[in-house]
C-alpha positions in Angstrom: 90.2 113.3 79.8 90.1 116.7 81.7 89.6 115.4 85.2 91.8 117.7 87.6 94.1 116.0 90.0 94.0 117.6 93.5 97.2 116.0 95.0 100.5 114.5 94.3 99.1 110.9 94.6 96.4 111.7 91.9 98.9 113.4 89.7 101.3 110.5 90.1 98.5 107.9 89.2 97.5 110.0 86.1 101.2 110.2 85.1 101.8 106.4 85.6 98.6 105.8 83.7 99.6 107.9 80.8 102.9 106.0 80.6 101.3 102.5 81.0 98.7 102.8 78.2 101.6 103.9 75.8 103.8 101.1 77.0 106.5 103.6 77.9 107.6 101.9 81.2 110.3 100.3 79.2 111.9 103.7 78.7 111.4 105.0 82.2 114.5 103.8 83.8 115.7 106.2 86.6 118.6 107.4 84.7 116.5 108.2 81.6 113.8 110.0 83.7 116.5 112.0 85.6 118.1 113.0 82.3 114.8 114.0 80.8 114.2 116.0 83.9 117.5 117.8 83.5 116.8 118.4 79.8 113.4 120.0 80.7 115.0 122.2 83.3 117.4 123.4 80.7 114.5 124.2 78.3 112.9 126.2 81.1 116.1 128.5 81.2 115.7 129.5 77.6 113.0 132.4 78.0 115.1 133.8 80.8 118.3 133.8 78.9 119.9 137.2 78.8 117.1 138.8 80.8 117.7 141.3 83.6 116.3 140.3 87.0 113.4 142.6 86.6 112.6 141.9 83.1 112.5 138.2 83.9 109.8 138.9 86.6 107.7 140.3 83.8 108.0 137.5 81.2 104.7 135.9 82.1 102.9 139.3 81.3 103.3 138.1 77.5 100.7 135.4 76.9 102.8 133.3 74.6 105.9 133.4 76.9 103.7 132.5 79.8 102.2 129.5 78.0 105.8 128.2 77.1 107.1 128.7 80.6 103.9 127.0 82.0 104.7 124.1 79.7 108.2 123.8 80.7 107.3 123.7 84.3 104.6 121.2 83.8 107.3 118.9 82.1 109.6 119.4 85.0 106.9 118.4 87.5 105.7 115.3 85.4 109.3 114.0 85.0 110.1 114.6 88.7 106.8 112.8 89.8 107.3 110.0 87.5 110.8 109.6 88.7 109.8 109.5 92.2 107.2 107.0 91.5 109.5 104.7 89.6 112.0 104.9 92.7 109.2 104.5 95.3 109.7 107.9 96.7 106.8 109.7 98.3 107.3 113.3 96.8 105.3 114.9 99.7 107.4 113.2 102.3 110.7 114.0 100.4 109.6 117.7 100.2 108.7 117.9 103.9 112.0 116.2 104.9 114.0 118.6 102.8 112.1 121.6 104.2 112.9 120.4 107.8 116.6 120.0 106.8 116.6 123.4 105.2 115.0 125.0 108.3 118.0 123.5 110.2 120.6 124.6 107.7 119.1 128.1 107.3 117.9 129.3 110.6 116.0 132.6 110.3 118.3 134.6 112.6 121.5 133.7 110.2 119.7 133.4 106.9 117.3 136.3 106.7 118.2 138.5 103.8 121.2 136.8 102.7 121.9 134.4 99.8 124.8 132.8 101.4 125.0 129.0 101.4 124.4 127.1 104.7 128.0 126.4 105.3 128.8 130.1 104.9 126.3 131.5 107.3 
């Protein structure tokens, strides 16, 4: 199956179907999915370990490293979308809500050009 999904709803359905036909729902408790998501995020860190900032920007110039990084990013999104699905959270709505919250926490006139946390602005 090589059908491309064009949005989160289609991706979520593909991921749900993938799990269902393999009878994996039994393993997809929210805690397990959250732990798997955290593990995959940790795996994404590995190629960047000990890199200088500029070197990290060029990692994807190497085809093999790009493929590995791409795979880890995909794993992260798969687990995040599966977790949202299991919990009944609309990921688009959650992202839009969080962006709105961050726009309030980090107004441009205070946050532009600084990495300070919102409570330090």
